[in-house]
C-alpha positions as CSV (number, residue, x, y, z in Angstrom):
1,X,-5.1,30.9,3.1
2,X,-6.4,30.8,6.8
3,X,-7.0,34.3,7.7
4,X,-7.4,33.2,11.1
5,X,-4.7,32.2,13.6
6,X,-7.1,30.9,16.2
7,X,-8.7,27.1,15.9
8,X,-12.4,27.7,16.9
9,X,-13.5,24.6,18.6
10,X,-16.5,23.4,20.1
11,X,-16.1,20.9,23.3
12,X,-19.6,21.0,24.8
13,X,-20.4,17.6,23.4
14,X,-19.5,14.7,21.1
15,X,-20.8,15.5,18.1
16,X,-20.1,19.5,18.4
17,X,-16.4,18.6,18.7
18,X,-16.9,16.6,15.7
19,X,-18.2,18.9,13.5
20,X,-16.0,21.9,15.0
21,X,-13.0,20.1,13.8
22,X,-14.5,19.2,10.5
23,X,-15.3,23.3,9.8
24,X,-11.6,23.9,10.7
25,X,-10.4,21.3,8.5
26,X,-12.5,22.9,5.9
27,X,-11.2,26.3,6.6
28,X,-7.7,25.4,6.6
29,X,-7.9,23.9,3.1
30,X,-9.8,27.4,2.0
31,X,-12.9,26.3,1.9
32,X,-15.3,29.3,2.6
33,X,-18.6,29.1,1.9
34,X,-21.1,26.5,2.7
35,X,-25.0,26.4,1.5
36,X,-27.0,25.0,4.4
37,X,-31.0,23.7,4.1
38,X,-32.8,23.2,7.4
39,X,-32.9,20.2,9.5
40,X,-33.2,18.3,12.6
41,X,-30.2,15.2,12.1
42,X,-28.1,18.4,11.0
43,X,-28.1,20.4,13.5
44,X,-24.2,19.8,15.2
45,X,-22.8,20.7,11.3
46,X,-25.1,23.5,10.9
47,X,-24.1,25.3,14.0
48,X,-20.4,24.4,13.7
49,X,-20.6,26.1,9.9
50,X,-22.4,29.2,11.3
51,X,-20.0,29.5,14.1
52,X,-16.5,29.8,12.2
53,X,-15.9,33.3,11.3
54,X,-13.8,31.6,8.1
55,X,-17.3,30.3,6.5
56,X,-20.0,32.2,4.9
57,X,-22.9,29.9,5.6
58,X,-25.9,30.4,3.3
59,X,-29.7,29.1,4.1
60,X,-31.4,27.9,1.4
61,X,-34.8,25.9,2.4
62,X,-35.2,23.8,-1.1
63,X,-32.3,21.5,-1.4
64,X,-33.0,21.2,-5.3
65,X,-32.0,24.8,-5.2
66,X,-29.5,25.0,-2.7
67,X,-27.6,22.5,-4.7
68,X,-28.1,24.7,-7.7
69,X,-26.9,27.7,-6.2
70,X,-23.8,26.2,-4.6
71,X,-23.1,25.3,-8.2
72,X,-22.6,28.5,-9.2
73,X,-21.0,29.8,-6.5
74,X,-18.5,26.9,-7.2
75,X,-18.3,27.7,-10.9
76,X,-17.9,31.7,-9.9
77,X,-14.7,30.4,-7.6
78,X,-13.7,27.0,-8.6
79,X,-12.9,26.3,-5.0
80,X,-15.4,23.5,-3.4
81,X,-18.7,24.6,-1.7
82,X,-19.9,22.9,0.8
83,X,-23.6,21.7,0.9
84,X,-25.1,20.3,3.8
85,X,-28.8,18.8,4.5
86,X,-30.6,16.6,6.9
87,X,-31.3,12.7,6.6
88,X,-34.1,11.7,4.5
89,X,-35.2,12.3,0.9
90,X,-33.7,15.9,1.2
91,X,-30.2,14.7,-0.4
92,X,-31.6,13.3,-2.9
93,X,-32.9,16.7,-4.3
94,X,-29.0,17.2,-5.1
95,X,-29.2,14.8,-7.8
96,X,-29.5,17.2,-11.0
97,X,-27.2,19.5,-9.8
98,X,-24.3,16.6,-8.9
99,X,-25.1,15.4,-12.3
100,X,-24.3,18.8,-13.9
101,X,-21.5,19.2,-11.3
102,X,-20.4,16.1,-12.6
103,X,-20.6,16.4,-16.7
104,X,-19.0,20.1,-16.4
105,X,-16.2,19.7,-13.5
106,X,-17.6,21.9,-10.8
107,X,-16.1,21.2,-7.3
108,X,-18.8,20.2,-4.4
109,X,-18.4,18.5,-1.2
110,X,-22.3,17.5,-0.3
111,X,-22.2,16.4,3.6
112,X,-25.7,14.3,3.6
113,X,-26.5,13.8,7.6
114,X,-27.8,10.7,8.3
115,X,-29.7,8.5,11.3
116,X,-26.7,6.0,13.2
117,X,-26.7,2.6,11.9
118,X,-28.6,0.9,15.0
119,X,-31.4,3.2,13.8
120,X,-31.5,2.3,9.8
121,X,-34.1,-0.5,8.7
122,X,-36.0,-0.2,11.6
123,X,-39.0,2.1,10.7
124,X,-37.1,4.8,12.2
125,X,-38.5,8.3,11.4
126,X,-36.9,10.2,7.7
127,X,-34.6,7.5,7.7
128,X,-33.2,6.1,3.9
129,X,-30.8,4.3,2.4
130,X,-27.9,7.3,1.5
131,X,-25.2,4.9,1.1
132,X,-23.6,5.8,-2.5
133,X,-26.9,8.0,-3.2
134,X,-25.4,9.3,-6.2
135,X,-23.9,6.6,-7.6
136,X,-20.8,7.0,-10.0
137,X,-21.8,11.0,-10.2
138,X,-19.3,11.5,-7.6
139,X,-15.8,11.5,-7.5
140,X,-15.8,10.0,-4.3
141,X,-17.9,8.4,-1.8
142,X,-17.2,7.5,2.0
143,X,-19.5,7.2,4.9
144,X,-17.5,8.7,8.1
145,X,-17.9,7.0,11.2
146,X,-20.2,8.0,14.2
147,X,-18.9,11.0,15.7
148,X,-16.4,10.0,18.9
149,X,-14.7,12.5,21.1
150,X,-11.4,10.8,20.9
151,X,-8.2,11.6,19.5
152,X,-7.3,8.9,17.0
153,X,-11.1,9.4,15.4
154,X,-10.5,13.0,14.9
155,X,-7.3,12.4,13.3
156,X,-9.2,10.1,11.2
157,X,-11.8,12.6,10.4
158,X,-9.0,15.7,9.2
159,X,-7.6,13.5,7.0
160,X,-10.8,12.2,5.4
161,X,-11.7,15.7,4.8
162,X,-8.3,16.6,3.4
163,X,-8.6,13.8,1.0
164,X,-12.4,13.8,0.2
165,X,-11.6,18.0,-0.4
166,X,-8.5,16.6,-2.7
167,X,-10.9,14.3,-4.7
168,X,-13.2,17.1,-5.3
169,X,-10.3,19.2,-7.4
170,X,-7.6,16.3,-8.6
171,X,-7.1,14.7,-11.1
172,X,-9.9,16.5,-12.6
173,X,-12.9,18.4,-10.7
174,X,-16.2,17.1,-9.4
175,X,-18.5,16.6,-6.8
176,X,-17.4,14.2,-4.0
177,X,-20.5,12.9,-1.3
178,X,-19.6,12.2,2.7
179,X,-22.6,10.5,4.6
180,X,-22.6,11.6,7.8
181,X,-24.5,10.0,11.0
182,X,-24.9,11.4,14.0
183,X,-26.5,10.5,17.7
184,X,-28.2,12.3,19.9
185,X,-27.8,14.7,21.6
186,X,-27.8,16.9,18.2
187,X,-27.8,20.5,19.7
188,X,-24.5,21.8,21.8
189,X,-25.9,20.3,24.8
190,X,-23.1,19.9,27.4
191,X,-22.4,16.3,28.2
192,X,-18.9,16.1,29.9
193,X,-17.5,13.5,27.1
194,X,-15.2,16.3,24.8
195,X,-14.5,18.5,27.8
196,X,-11.4,15.7,28.3
197,X,-9.8,16.8,25.3
198,X,-10.0,20.6,25.8
199,X,-6.4,22.0,25.4
200,X,-5.2,18.7,24.0
201,X,-6.0,19.9,20.0
202,X,-4.9,23.4,19.2
203,X,-2.8,24.6,15.8
204,X,-0.3,21.6,16.0
205,X,-3.8,19.1,15.3
206,X,-4.3,21.4,11.5
207,X,-0.4,22.2,11.1
208,X,-0.1,20.6,8.0
209,X,-3.7,20.9,6.8
210,X,-3.1,24.3,4.8
211,X,-0.3,23.0,2.4
212,X,-2.1,19.6,2.1
213,X,-2.3,19.2,-1.8
214,X,1.1,19.9,-3.6
215,X,2.5,18.5,-6.9
216,X,6.2,17.7,-7.6
217,X,6.6,20.7,-9.2
218,X,5.6,23.0,-6.6
219,X,7.9,21.9,-4.2
220,X,9.4,25.0,-2.5
221,X,11.3,25.6,1.3
222,X,8.0,25.8,2.5
223,X,7.8,22.1,2.1
224,X,11.1,21.5,3.2
225,X,12.1,18.1,5.2
226,X,14.1,19.0,7.5
227,X,15.4,17.3,11.3
228,X,15.1,13.7,12.2
229,X,13.3,11.6,9.9
230,X,12.1,8.6,8.2
231,X,12.0,7.6,4.4
232,X,9.2,5.2,4.6
233,X,9.1,2.6,1.6
234,X,5.8,0.9,1.2
235,X,4.9,-1.7,-1.2
236,X,5.0,-0.3,-4.8
237,X,5.5,-2.0,-8.1
238,X,7.9,0.6,-10.1
239,X,8.1,-0.1,-14.1
240,X,11.8,0.3,-13.6
241,X,13.6,-1.1,-10.4
242,X,16.8,0.1,-10.7
243,X,15.6,3.5,-11.7
244,X,13.2,3.6,-8.8
245,X,15.8,2.8,-6.0
246,X,18.5,5.0,-7.6
247,X,15.6,7.9,-6.9
248,X,15.3,6.5,-3.7
249,X,19.4,6.4,-3.0
250,X,18.9,10.4,-4.0
251,X,16.3,11.1,-2.0
252,X,18.9,9.5,0.9
253,X,21.6,11.5,-0.2
254,X,19.9,14.8,0.2
255,X,18.2,14.6,3.2
256,X,20.0,11.6,5.3
257,X,17.5,10.1,6.8
258,X,17.6,6.3,7.1
259,X,15.2,4.0,4.6
260,X,12.5,1.6,5.8
261,X,12.0,-0.6,3.5
262,X,9.2,-2.6,3.0
263,X,10.4,-6.2,0.9
264,X,8.1,-5.3,-1.8
265,X,9.6,-2.0,-2.0
266,X,12.0,-3.9,-4.1
267,X,14.6,-1.9,-2.5
268,X,15.9,-4.6,-0.1
269,X,18.0,-5.9,-3.4
270,X,19.6,-2.9,-4.6
271,X,21.7,-1.9,-1.2
272,X,24.6,-0.2,-3.7
273,X,22.1,2.3,-5.1
274,X,20.6,3.1,-1.4
275,X,22.2,3.5,1.3
276,X,20.8,3.7,4.9
277,X,18.5,0.6,4.3
278,X,16.4,-0.9,7.4
279,X,15.1,-4.4,7.2
280,X,14.7,-4.9,11.1
281,X,12.0,-2.2,11.9
282,X,9.0,-4.4,13.1
283,X,11.8,-5.6,15.5
284,X,12.3,-2.2,16.6
285,X,9.0,-0.9,16.5
286,X,8.2,-3.8,19.1
287,X,10.3,-2.3,21.4
288,X,9.0,0.0,24.2
289,X,12.0,1.5,25.0
290,X,13.4,1.9,21.5
291,X,10.2,3.5,20.3
292,X,10.7,6.0,22.8
293,X,14.4,6.9,22.1
294,X,13.7,7.1,18.3
295,X,10.7,9.4,17.7
296,X,11.0,11.1,14.5
297,X,10.5,14.5,14.1
298,X,8.9,14.0,10.3
299,X,8.1,11.4,8.0
300,X,8.2,10.9,4.3
301,X,6.6,7.8,2.9
302,X,7.0,6.8,-0.7
303,X,4.2,5.0,-2.7
304,X,2.1,3.2,0.1
305,X,2.8,1.9,3.4
306,X,4.7,-0.7,4.6
307,X,2.9,-4.0,5.9
308,X,4.0,-4.2,9.7
309,X,1.5,-4.2,11.9
310,X,4.2,-2.9,15.0
311,X,5.2,-0.3,12.9
312,X,2.2,1.2,12.2
313,X,1.3,1.1,16.0
314,X,4.6,2.9,16.6
315,X,3.5,5.9,14.3
316,X,0.1,6.5,14.2
317,X,-0.7,7.6,17.7
318,X,2.4,10.0,17.5
319,X,0.6,11.8,14.5
320,X,3.9,12.6,13.4
321,X,4.1,15.5,10.3
322,X,3.8,13.3,7.1
323,X,5.0,13.6,3.6
324,X,3.4,11.2,1.3
325,X,4.9,10.8,-2.7
326,X,1.9,8.9,-4.8
327,X,0.4,9.1,-8.1
328,X,-2.3,7.0,-6.7
329,X,-6.2,8.5,-6.9
330,X,-7.0,6.6,-3.4
331,X,-6.4,7.9,0.4
332,X,-3.1,6.5,0.9
333,X,-2.9,8.1,4.6
334,X,-4.1,4.8,6.4
335,X,-2.7,6.4,9.6
336,X,-4.4,9.5,9.5
337,X,-1.6,11.7,10.1
338,X,-1.0,14.8,9.8
339,X,-0.3,14.3,6.3
340,X,0.4,16.4,3.0
341,X,0.3,14.3,-0.4
342,X,2.5,15.0,-2.8
343,X,1.1,14.0,-6.2
344,X,4.1,13.1,-8.5
345,X,6.6,9.9,-9.0
346,X,9.3,9.6,-6.8
347,X,11.6,10.1,-9.9
348,X,10.4,13.2,-10.2
349,X,10.4,14.0,-6.4
350,X,14.1,13.3,-5.7
351,X,15.2,15.5,-8.5
352,X,12.7,18.2,-6.9
353,X,13.6,17.5,-3.3
354,X,16.2,20.6,-1.2
355,X,18.7,19.1,-0.3
356,X,19.6,19.4,3.8
357,X,21.7,19.1,6.2
358,X,21.5,15.8,8.1
359,X,20.9,15.3,11.4
360,X,24.2,14.6,13.8
361,X,24.4,10.8,14.2
362,X,20.5,9.8,13.1
363,X,20.9,7.7,10.4
364,X,24.5,6.3,11.7
365,X,22.3,5.1,15.0
366,X,19.5,3.4,12.7
367,X,23.0,1.7,10.5
368,X,24.0,0.2,13.8
369,X,20.4,-1.5,15.0
370,X,20.1,-2.7,11.2
371,X,23.0,-4.3,11.8
372,X,22.9,-5.7,14.9
373,X,19.6,-6.6,14.7
374,X,19.7,-8.3,11.3
375,X,23.1,-10.3,12.2
376,X,21.2,-11.8,15.4
377,X,18.0,-12.5,13.4
378,X,20.1,-14.3,10.5
379,X,22.8,-16.1,12.8
380,X,19.2,-17.4,14.8
381,X,17.8,-18.7,11.7
382,X,21.0,-20.7,10.3
383,X,20.7,-22.4,13.7
384,X,17.2,-23.8,12.7
385,X,17.4,-27.7,11.8
386,X,13.6,-28.1,10.9
387,X,11.5,-26.8,8.3
388,X,10.5,-23.2,9.3
389,X,8.4,-20.9,7.4
390,X,9.9,-18.0,7.9
391,X,13.5,-19.3,6.6
392,X,12.5,-20.6,3.6
393,X,11.7,-16.8,2.6
394,X,15.1,-15.8,4.2
395,X,17.2,-18.9,2.1
396,X,15.1,-17.5,-1.3
397,X,16.8,-14.2,-0.4
398,X,20.0,-15.5,-0.3
399,X,20.1,-18.1,-2.9
400,X,17.9,-17.1,-6.0
401,X,19.3,-16.0,-8.6
402,X,19.8,-12.6,-9.8
403,X,17.4,-10.6,-11.2
404,X,14.8,-13.2,-10.4
405,X,11.2,-12.2,-10.1
406,X,9.3,-13.2,-6.9
407,X,5.4,-13.4,-6.7
408,X,4.4,-13.5,-3.0
409,X,0.9,-14.4,-2.1
410,X,-0.8,-13.1,1.0
411,X,-1.4,-14.0,4.6
412,X,1.7,-15.3,6.3
413,X,4.2,-15.5,3.5
414,X,3.9,-11.9,3.0
415,X,4.5,-11.4,6.3
416,X,7.9,-14.0,6.5
417,X,9.4,-11.8,3.8
418,X,9.0,-9.0,5.6
419,X,10.4,-10.0,9.0
420,X,12.9,-12.1,7.3
421,X,13.9,-11.0,3.5
422,X,17.1,-9.7,4.2
423,X,19.3,-7.0,2.1
424,X,21.5,-7.7,-0.7
425,X,22.6,-6.9,-4.2
426,X,21.2,-9.2,-6.5
427,X,17.8,-6.6,-7.6
428,X,15.1,-9.1,-7.2
429,X,12.0,-7.6,-9.0
430,X,8.9,-8.2,-6.4
431,X,5.2,-9.0,-7.4
432,X,2.5,-8.7,-5.3
433,X,-1.9,-8.3,-5.0
434,X,-1.7,-6.1,-1.7
435,X,-4.5,-4.2,-3.5
436,X,-7.5,-6.1,-1.6
437,X,-5.1,-8.6,0.2
438,X,-6.8,-11.3,-0.5
439,X,-5.8,-15.2,-1.3
440,X,-8.0,-15.0,-4.4
441,X,-6.5,-15.7,-7.6
442,X,-2.9,-15.8,-6.7
443,X,-2.1,-18.9,-9.0
444,X,-3.5,-17.4,-12.4
445,X,-1.8,-13.7,-11.3
446,X,1.1,-15.5,-10.9
447,X,1.1,-17.7,-13.9
448,X,0.3,-14.2,-16.1
449,X,3.3,-12.4,-14.1
450,X,4.9,-15.7,-15.9
451,X,4.0,-15.7,-19.2
452,X,6.7,-14.9,-21.9
453,X,8.5,-13.1,-18.4
454,X,11.6,-14.5,-16.9
455,X,11.8,-17.1,-14.3
456,X,9.4,-16.3,-11.8
457,X,9.3,-17.8,-8.3
458,X,6.1,-17.8,-6.0
459,X,5.8,-18.2,-2.5
460,X,2.3,-19.1,-1.3
461,X,0.6,-21.2,1.6
462,X,-1.3,-24.0,1.1
463,X,-4.7,-22.4,1.3
464,X,-3.9,-19.6,-0.9
465,X,-3.2,-22.4,-3.8
466,X,-5.9,-24.4,-3.3
467,X,-8.1,-21.7,-3.8
468,X,-7.2,-21.1,-7.4
469,X,-6.3,-24.4,-8.0
470,X,-8.2,-23.8,-11.5
471,X,-5.0,-22.0,-12.5
472,X,-3.1,-25.2,-13.0
473,X,-5.6,-25.0,-16.4
474,X,-3.5,-22.4,-17.7
475,X,-0.2,-24.2,-16.7
476,X,0.7,-26.1,-20.5
477,X,0.0,-22.8,-22.1
478,X,2.3,-21.2,-20.3
479,X,5.0,-19.2,-21.9
480,X,7.7,-19.2,-19.4
481,X,8.8,-20.5,-15.8
482,X,6.8,-21.0,-12.8
483,X,8.5,-22.2,-9.5
484,X,5.8,-22.3,-6.8
485,X,7.5,-22.7,-3.4
486,X,4.2,-24.3,-1.7
487,X,4.2,-24.0,2.4
488,X,1.9,-26.2,3.4
489,X,1.2,-26.2,7.2
490,X,-2.2,-27.6,6.4
491,X,-4.0,-24.4,7.6
492,X,-4.1,-21.0,7.6
493,X,-0.8,-20.0,9.4
494,X,-1.9,-16.1,9.8
495,X,-4.9,-17.1,12.3
496,X,-2.2,-18.5,14.8
497,X,-0.7,-15.1,15.4
498,X,-4.0,-13.6,16.3
499,X,-6.3,-13.4,19.4
500,X,-8.8,-15.8,18.5
501,X,-6.2,-18.2,18.3
502,X,-6.6,-19.0,21.9
503,X,-10.8,-20.1,21.5
504,X,-10.6,-23.5,20.7
505,X,-13.3,-24.5,19.9
506,X,-13.8,-23.2,17.5
507,X,-10.6,-21.8,16.3
508,X,-9.6,-25.1,14.6
509,X,-12.4,-26.2,13.0
510,X,-13.1,-22.4,11.4
511,X,-10.3,-20.2,11.5
512,X,-7.4,-23.1,10.8
513,X,-9.5,-24.9,8.3
514,X,-7.3,-27.9,8.3
515,X,-6.9,-29.7,5.1
516,X,-5.1,-33.0,4.1
517,X,-4.8,-32.3,0.5
518,X,-2.0,-34.3,-0.9
519,X,-0.8,-31.6,-3.2
520,X,1.5,-34.9,-5.0
521,X,-1.9,-36.1,-6.5
522,X,-3.3,-32.6,-7.5
523,X,-0.1,-31.8,-9.6
524,X,-0.3,-35.2,-11.0
525,X,-3.9,-34.6,-12.5
526,X,-2.6,-31.4,-14.3
527,X,0.7,-32.9,-15.4
528,X,2.8,-30.2,-13.0
529,X,6.1,-31.6,-11.7
530,X,6.1,-31.8,-8.1
531,X,9.2,-32.5,-5.6
532,X,8.6,-32.7,-1.6
533,X,11.5,-31.1,-0.1
534,X,13.5,-33.1,2.2
535,X,15.9,-30.3,3.9
536,X,17.5,-27.1,3.9
537,X,20.6,-28.3,1.7
538,X,17.9,-29.9,-0.7
539,X,16.1,-27.1,-1.2
540,X,18.8,-24.7,-1.6
541,X,19.8,-27.2,-4.5
542,X,16.2,-26.8,-5.9
543,X,16.2,-22.8,-6.0
544,X,19.6,-21.8,-7.3
545,X,19.2,-22.5,-10.6
546,X,15.3,-21.9,-12.0
547,X,14.0,-23.8,-14.9
548,X,13.5,-22.1,-18.2
549,X,9.8,-23.3,-19.1
550,X,7.1,-24.9,-17.4
551,X,5.2,-25.1,-14.1
552,X,7.3,-27.0,-10.7
553,X,5.8,-27.0,-6.9
554,X,8.3,-27.4,-4.4
555,X,6.3,-28.6,-1.3
556,X,7.7,-28.0,2.5
557,X,5.7,-29.6,5.0
558,X,5.6,-27.2,8.2
559,X,4.2,-27.1,11.6
560,X,1.9,-24.0,11.5
561,X,1.5,-23.9,15.3
562,X,5.5,-24.7,16.4
563,X,6.3,-22.1,13.9
564,X,4.2,-19.3,15.1
565,X,4.9,-20.3,18.5
566,X,8.6,-20.0,17.3
567,X,8.0,-16.7,15.8
568,X,6.5,-15.2,19.0
569,X,9.4,-16.4,20.8
570,X,12.3,-14.9,18.4
571,X,10.5,-11.4,18.7
572,X,10.3,-11.7,21.9
573,X,14.6,-12.6,22.4
574,X,15.1,-9.7,20.0
575,X,13.1,-7.0,21.6
576,X,14.6,-8.4,25.0
577,X,18.2,-7.8,23.5
578,X,17.5,-4.8,22.0
579,X,16.1,-3.4,25.6
580,X,19.1,-4.6,27.5
581,X,21.2,-2.7,24.5
582,X,19.2,0.3,25.5
583,X,19.4,0.2,29.0
584,X,23.0,0.0,29.0
585,X,23.9,3.2,26.3
586,X,20.7,5.3,28.8
587,X,23.1,4.4,31.9
588,X,25.9,6.5,30.2
589,X,23.8,9.5,28.3
590,X,23.9,12.6,30.7
591,X,22.9,14.7,27.2
592,X,19.7,12.8,27.4
593,X,16.6,15.8,27.7
594,X,13.4,15.5,27.1
595,X,12.3,17.9,24.6
596,X,9.2,20.2,24.9
597,X,6.9,17.1,24.2
598,X,8.6,14.9,27.2
599,X,10.2,12.8,24.4
600,X,14.0,12.1,24.7
601,X,16.5,14.1,22.6
602,X,18.6,12.3,20.4
603,X,22.4,12.2,21.3
604,X,24.9,9.9,19.9
605,X,24.7,6.1,20.3
606,X,26.1,4.4,17.9
607,X,29.7,3.6,19.2
608,X,27.7,2.0,22.6
609,X,25.6,-0.7,20.1
C-alpha cells in the first residue's frame, strides 16, 4: 500500500510533470526501489525518483553492475525494481541481466531514456536504435510518447505504466522494457507549460492505481461496484455463447446496470438471458445533451471495448473509474481510464461479484431510451426501398435462421452491424478478425469457420473480398456451407465517413479506390454460385433458409456516396429527436442538481420518454 497521502508532482515543466506522474504511479503500484546510472537524457526521471519520499533511489555508475544489482533486489523482494539509464549504448549493458531475469522469472522494469524521433538517424550525439533492444527476452516492450502537459497524455502514461508493471508480474514474472524519449529542457527549468494543470491532477487521478491487479478470487468489498454504472460488453468469441450470456445476465441481476452490447459480443441475440440490453449507445453518445445527463460513476468492461467511436469519444475524457474483466495478457485499456484489471473469466467474475442495491431509475431510463430510439431507427430503415447497406445488416438480424454463425468483415460492414443489428432471441454466433482490424484473409478465415460447422454467413464489402479472392480456391474442399452477403459499393465505403473525403482530388482515386470487377464472372471462374439481389423481398427469401453445402455469393449493388450521406442524415435526425426529448424533460426537472464535479445528478425521467 502507498504510505503517502500526499501527491508528489512537479509542475515546473513538461518533463518534470511527466516523470513525477510516472513515479507517483509507480509508488501507488507498490514499487519502492530504483537503480539509476548517471546520464543527461534521463535527467527528468532521475530528478523525479530522487524527489519522491516513497522511493529508495540507488546510484550505480556501471550499467552492467546496476542491472545485476537490481536483479538481486528483485530476487529478494519479488517486487519489480526500476532500472534507469541514459540514451545510447548504456542500455545495451543491461542485456546479460535481462536474460537472467527472463530465465529466472524476476520482475524488472527497464527504462531507457532516448532522444526524440527528430534527433534519430541523423548522427545526433549518443543516439542508437533502442527499439526492442532486448528482443524476445522481455515480457513486454513499449516506446512511450514524447512527454506532453495534457491530461489525455498523462492518463495514457499512467495506464501504460500500470500495464507494464502487471506484465512484469503476470502471467509469469520477468523484465519489461520502456523506451522513454525526452525533448529539452531536461532539467526542471520552469517553462510555464505544465502550470496550467496544477490543481487538476490530484488524489482522484491516482485513486484506482493502488488496487490495479486483482484476480477473480480476490474480489472483496474494496472492489465493489456501486452507484450509476454501465456494463460495456465488447467484442469477444466465447467458447459457449449461452453460458457467457447467462453470466452477463447474472452480473446485471447483481448490479442493476444497463448493458451496452457490441454486436460482436453476441449478446444482442440473447435478450431472454440478458435484461437491460442497450444497442443504440452509438446514437446516444452522439447527443451532447444526453452525454451530459448520462455520465456514469463507474464502468464495468467485459473483455474489450465496443467498436463505436462516438462511445469512446464520450467516455475517454470522463476518466471514470473502470474495471475490465479479461484473461488476455495484452493491455485492454484503450481509453487509458482509471482502470483496474480483473484477470479471470466473465463466468467466474459473475459468481464472485457481490450483489449491490441497484440505483433507482438508472437502468429503467436506459431501457426507455433504447426502446424509443431503436423503434425510431427500425421504422426509418423499413421506409427505405433502395438497397441501403445498413438495411442488409438489419434484415440479417431479423431473417437468418436461429443459431446461425455470422462472420463480419472489417471496415464498413462491422460498423453497419453495430449501428443496425437489433436485439432478439435467435442466439446467433459471431466471428470476426478484430485483432489487427485488417481486411486481409477475410474469405479464407470465413471458410475455415464454415468447415465442418453449422452454416455460416459472411457479411463483407467488395474490397475485403477482392483482397482474398484466392480463398475461393478452397471452396471446392469446403465441408459445410458459406453464404457470402457481398456489399458491392465499388470501393472503400468506410473512407466516405472520414474527413479526407472532402479532398478531391485525390480522394476517389487513392481512398475510394473504385473497382469494376464482375463478381458474377469471378464466381464463375471458381465455380461458385452467384446471385444478384434484386430487392429486399428477394434478399429476405435468400437468407431465410441457408444451403447445407457449398459457397454462394449474394451480391447487393449499392451506392457508397448516397449511403454515406444517408447514414449521416439518419444519425443527425435521431440525435436531434433525442435533443428535443431532453429539452421537454429538463424543463420539468426541479430536482435536477449539479454534483461536486458540476455534472447533472440523476433523476427519474423514464415516464417522460
